[in-house]
Structures are given as C-alpha cells and as structure tokens.
Backbone as XML, in Angstrom:
<?xml version="1.0"?>
<chain id="A" units="angstrom">
  <residue number="1" name="MET">
    <atom name="N" x="72.645" y="110.990" z="93.914"/>
    <atom name="CA" x="73.736" y="110.210" z="94.463"/>
    <atom name="C" x="73.677" y="110.272" z="95.985"/>
  </residue>
  <residue number="2" name="THR">
    <atom name="N" x="73.865" y="109.156" z="96.624"/>
    <atom name="CA" x="73.811" y="109.110" z="98.079"/>
    <atom name="C" x="75.139" y="109.599" z="98.668"/>
  </residue>
  <residue number="3" name="PRO">
    <atom name="N" x="75.088" y="110.231" z="99.834"/>
    <atom name="CA" x="76.330" y="110.701" z="100.445"/>
    <atom name="C" x="77.157" y="109.548" z="100.988"/>
  </residue>
  <residue number="4" name="GLY">
    <atom name="N" x="78.447" y="109.747" z="101.061"/>
    <atom name="CA" x="79.336" y="108.714" z="101.575"/>
    <atom name="C" x="80.377" y="108.336" z="100.534"/>
  </residue>
  <residue number="5" name="ILE">
    <atom name="N" x="81.262" y="107.462" z="100.924"/>
    <atom name="CA" x="82.340" y="107.065" z="100.016"/>
    <atom name="C" x="81.900" y="105.917" z="99.120"/>
  </residue>
  <residue number="6" name="ILE">
    <atom name="N" x="81.218" y="104.929" z="99.687"/>
    <atom name="CA" x="80.784" y="103.776" z="98.893"/>
    <atom name="C" x="79.273" y="103.637" z="99.008"/>
  </residue>
  <residue number="7" name="ALA">
    <atom name="N" x="78.597" y="103.614" z="97.879"/>
    <atom name="CA" x="77.159" y="103.383" z="97.839"/>
    <atom name="C" x="76.930" y="102.112" z="97.027"/>
  </residue>
  <residue number="8" name="ALA">
    <atom name="N" x="75.691" y="101.820" z="96.744"/>
    <atom name="CA" x="75.387" y="100.561" z="96.054"/>
    <atom name="C" x="75.843" y="100.595" z="94.599"/>
  </residue>
  <residue number="9" name="PHE">
    <atom name="N" x="76.819" y="100.323" z="94.075"/>
    <atom name="CA" x="77.296" y="100.385" z="92.687"/>
    <atom name="C" x="78.014" y="101.682" z="92.368"/>
  </residue>
  <residue number="10" name="ILE">
    <atom name="N" x="78.255" y="102.543" z="93.320"/>
    <atom name="CA" x="78.958" y="103.807" z="93.062"/>
    <atom name="C" x="80.077" y="103.943" z="94.086"/>
  </residue>
  <residue number="11" name="VAL">
    <atom name="N" x="81.279" y="104.206" z="93.608"/>
    <atom name="CA" x="82.419" y="104.436" z="94.502"/>
    <atom name="C" x="82.953" y="105.832" z="94.216"/>
  </residue>
  <residue number="12" name="ASN">
    <atom name="N" x="83.034" y="106.652" z="95.243"/>
    <atom name="CA" x="83.572" y="108.000" z="95.095"/>
    <atom name="C" x="85.097" y="107.904" z="95.216"/>
  </residue>
  <residue number="13" name="TRP">
    <atom name="N" x="85.777" y="107.729" z="94.070"/>
    <atom name="CA" x="87.212" y="107.457" z="94.075"/>
    <atom name="C" x="88.019" y="108.643" z="94.579"/>
  </residue>
  <residue number="14" name="GLY">
    <atom name="N" x="87.549" y="109.854" z="94.385"/>
    <atom name="CA" x="88.269" y="111.023" z="94.885"/>
    <atom name="C" x="88.345" y="111.031" z="96.407"/>
  </residue>
  <residue number="15" name="SER">
    <atom name="N" x="87.228" y="110.792" z="97.053"/>
    <atom name="CA" x="87.198" y="110.738" z="98.517"/>
    <atom name="C" x="87.971" y="109.532" z="99.040"/>
  </residue>
  <residue number="16" name="MET">
    <atom name="N" x="87.877" y="108.416" z="98.327"/>
    <atom name="CA" x="88.590" y="107.215" z="98.745"/>
    <atom name="C" x="90.102" y="107.432" z="98.667"/>
  </residue>
  <residue number="17" name="SER">
    <atom name="N" x="90.575" y="108.072" z="97.608"/>
    <atom name="CA" x="92.005" y="108.345" z="97.464"/>
    <atom name="C" x="92.488" y="109.348" z="98.501"/>
  </residue>
  <residue number="18" name="ALA">
    <atom name="N" x="91.702" y="110.371" z="98.764"/>
    <atom name="CA" x="92.079" y="111.362" z="99.770"/>
    <atom name="C" x="92.165" y="110.722" z="101.156"/>
  </residue>
  <residue number="19" name="ALA">
    <atom name="N" x="91.252" y="109.851" z="101.482"/>
    <atom name="CA" x="91.289" y="109.158" z="102.773"/>
    <atom name="C" x="92.508" y="108.262" z="102.873"/>
  </residue>
  <residue number="20" name="ALA">
    <atom name="N" x="92.869" y="107.598" z="101.792"/>
    <atom name="CA" x="94.046" y="106.721" z="101.799"/>
    <atom name="C" x="95.318" y="107.528" z="102.009"/>
  </residue>
  <residue number="21" name="VAL">
    <atom name="N" x="95.431" y="108.662" z="101.346"/>
    <atom name="CA" x="96.617" y="109.512" z="101.497"/>
    <atom name="C" x="96.707" y="110.056" z="102.916"/>
  </residue>
  <residue number="22" name="LEU">
    <atom name="N" x="95.597" y="110.507" z="103.459"/>
    <atom name="CA" x="95.604" y="111.058" z="104.820"/>
    <atom name="C" x="95.877" y="109.986" z="105.863"/>
  </residue>
  <residue number="23" name="THR">
    <atom name="N" x="95.592" y="108.732" z="105.542"/>
    <atom name="CA" x="95.876" y="107.638" z="106.458"/>
    <atom name="C" x="97.342" y="107.237" z="106.416"/>
  </residue>
  <residue number="24" name="VAL">
    <atom name="N" x="97.935" y="107.202" z="105.236"/>
    <atom name="CA" x="99.302" y="106.724" z="105.067"/>
    <atom name="C" x="100.339" y="107.818" z="105.341"/>
  </residue>
  <residue number="25" name="LEU">
    <atom name="N" x="100.022" y="109.050" z="105.075"/>
    <atom name="CA" x="100.994" y="110.147" z="105.171"/>
    <atom name="C" x="101.625" y="110.300" z="106.551"/>
  </residue>
  <residue number="26" name="PRO">
    <atom name="N" x="100.885" y="110.298" z="107.660"/>
    <atom name="CA" x="101.537" y="110.436" z="108.967"/>
    <atom name="C" x="102.520" y="109.308" z="109.271"/>
  </residue>
  <residue number="27" name="THR">
    <atom name="N" x="102.204" y="108.088" z="108.843"/>
    <atom name="CA" x="103.112" y="106.967" z="109.058"/>
    <atom name="C" x="104.401" y="107.159" z="108.281"/>
  </residue>
  <residue number="28" name="MET">
    <atom name="N" x="104.314" y="107.618" z="107.049"/>
    <atom name="CA" x="105.503" y="107.848" z="106.239"/>
    <atom name="C" x="106.364" y="108.966" z="106.818"/>
  </residue>
  <residue number="29" name="VAL">
    <atom name="N" x="105.745" y="110.032" z="107.295"/>
    <atom name="CA" x="106.496" y="111.139" z="107.892"/>
    <atom name="C" x="107.182" y="110.686" z="109.174"/>
  </residue>
  <residue number="30" name="LEU">
    <atom name="N" x="106.478" y="109.937" z="109.998"/>
    <atom name="CA" x="107.071" y="109.435" z="111.244"/>
    <atom name="C" x="108.246" y="108.517" z="110.955"/>
  </residue>
  <residue number="31" name="PHE">
    <atom name="N" x="108.119" y="107.647" z="109.965"/>
    <atom name="CA" x="109.225" y="106.761" z="109.611"/>
    <atom name="C" x="110.411" y="107.554" z="109.068"/>
  </residue>
  <residue number="32" name="ALA">
    <atom name="N" x="110.146" y="108.561" z="108.262"/>
    <atom name="CA" x="111.230" y="109.366" z="107.700"/>
    <atom name="C" x="111.985" y="110.106" z="108.807"/>
  </residue>
  <residue number="33" name="LEU">
    <atom name="N" x="111.281" y="110.574" z="109.821"/>
    <atom name="CA" x="111.925" y="111.297" z="110.910"/>
    <atom name="C" x="112.661" y="110.360" z="111.869"/>
  </residue>
  <residue number="34" name="ALA">
    <atom name="N" x="112.162" y="109.152" z="112.042"/>
    <atom name="CA" x="112.730" y="108.236" z="113.036"/>
    <atom name="C" x="113.546" y="107.113" z="112.411"/>
  </residue>
  <residue number="35" name="SER">
    <atom name="N" x="113.822" y="107.159" z="111.118"/>
    <atom name="CA" x="114.506" y="106.049" z="110.464"/>
    <atom name="C" x="115.910" y="105.823" z="111.010"/>
  </residue>
  <residue number="36" name="LYS">
    <atom name="N" x="116.582" y="106.880" z="111.442"/>
    <atom name="CA" x="117.927" y="106.737" z="112.011"/>
    <atom name="C" x="117.884" y="105.825" z="113.237"/>
  </residue>
  <residue number="37" name="TRP">
    <atom name="N" x="116.956" y="106.069" z="114.123"/>
    <atom name="CA" x="116.851" y="105.278" z="115.353"/>
    <atom name="C" x="116.297" y="103.877" z="115.087"/>
  </residue>
  <residue number="38" name="ILE">
    <atom name="N" x="115.431" y="103.755" z="114.092"/>
    <atom name="CA" x="114.903" y="102.439" z="113.745"/>
    <atom name="C" x="116.025" y="101.546" z="113.221"/>
  </residue>
  <residue number="39" name="VAL">
    <atom name="N" x="116.862" y="102.082" z="112.345"/>
    <atom name="CA" x="117.975" y="101.300" z="111.793"/>
    <atom name="C" x="118.986" y="100.966" z="112.877"/>
  </residue>
  <residue number="40" name="GLN">
    <atom name="N" x="119.272" y="101.907" z="113.763"/>
    <atom name="CA" x="120.194" y="101.640" z="114.876"/>
    <atom name="C" x="119.668" y="100.506" z="115.766"/>
  </residue>
  <residue number="41" name="GLY">
    <atom name="N" x="118.400" y="100.523" z="116.058"/>
    <atom name="CA" x="117.807" y="99.479" z="116.874"/>
    <atom name="C" x="117.833" y="98.117" z="116.208"/>
  </residue>
  <residue number="42" name="LEU">
    <atom name="N" x="117.559" y="98.099" z="114.908"/>
    <atom name="CA" x="117.583" y="96.824" z="114.192"/>
    <atom name="C" x="119.008" y="96.250" z="114.112"/>
  </residue>
  <residue number="43" name="THR">
    <atom name="N" x="119.985" y="97.113" z="113.846"/>
    <atom name="CA" x="121.352" y="96.608" z="113.716"/>
    <atom name="C" x="121.953" y="96.232" z="115.068"/>
  </residue>
  <residue number="44" name="SER">
    <atom name="N" x="121.641" y="96.966" z="116.117"/>
    <atom name="CA" x="122.184" y="96.611" z="117.436"/>
    <atom name="C" x="121.532" y="95.343" z="117.958"/>
  </residue>
  <residue number="45" name="GLY">
    <atom name="N" x="120.315" y="95.091" z="117.615"/>
    <atom name="CA" x="119.643" y="93.874" z="118.056"/>
    <atom name="C" x="120.069" y="92.657" z="117.261"/>
  </residue>
  <residue number="46" name="ALA">
    <atom name="N" x="120.643" y="92.869" z="116.075"/>
    <atom name="CA" x="121.028" y="91.742" z="115.226"/>
    <atom name="C" x="122.445" y="91.251" z="115.533"/>
  </residue>
  <residue number="47" name="VAL">
    <atom name="N" x="123.240" y="92.049" z="116.226"/>
    <atom name="CA" x="124.628" y="91.677" z="116.507"/>
    <atom name="C" x="124.668" y="90.760" z="117.719"/>
  </residue>
  <residue number="48" name="LYS">
    <atom name="N" x="125.299" y="89.612" z="117.563"/>
    <atom name="CA" x="125.414" y="88.675" z="118.670"/>
    <atom name="C" x="126.770" y="88.869" z="119.342"/>
  </residue>
  <residue number="49" name="GLU">
    <atom name="N" x="126.752" y="89.093" z="120.629"/>
    <atom name="CA" x="128.001" y="89.331" z="121.360"/>
    <atom name="C" x="128.429" y="88.128" z="122.154"/>
  </residue>
</chain>
C-alpha cells in the first residue's frame, strides 16, 4: 500500500476522518466560546433605529 491518504483506488478512511475532525474542531470550539458576542453583533446590526 502506498503512503498517503488517497492512492489510486484506495482511500485511507481512518486518516481522512481524523483530518476532517482536526480541521472542524477548532472552528466549533471558537464558535462555542464566542457565540454570545456573535449573536449580540447579529442582533444589534439587524435593529433599525
């Protein structure tokens, strides 16, 4: 088997899933920590004075 995530007819699904989780996880954590300020910004920008 050739090294790497994707070879010619072979996909290493374990490595592919681990890479996807490591890519998405920091974004989810950042959103969870900053959601209060994100919602405040969206609602204050939507109010017309």
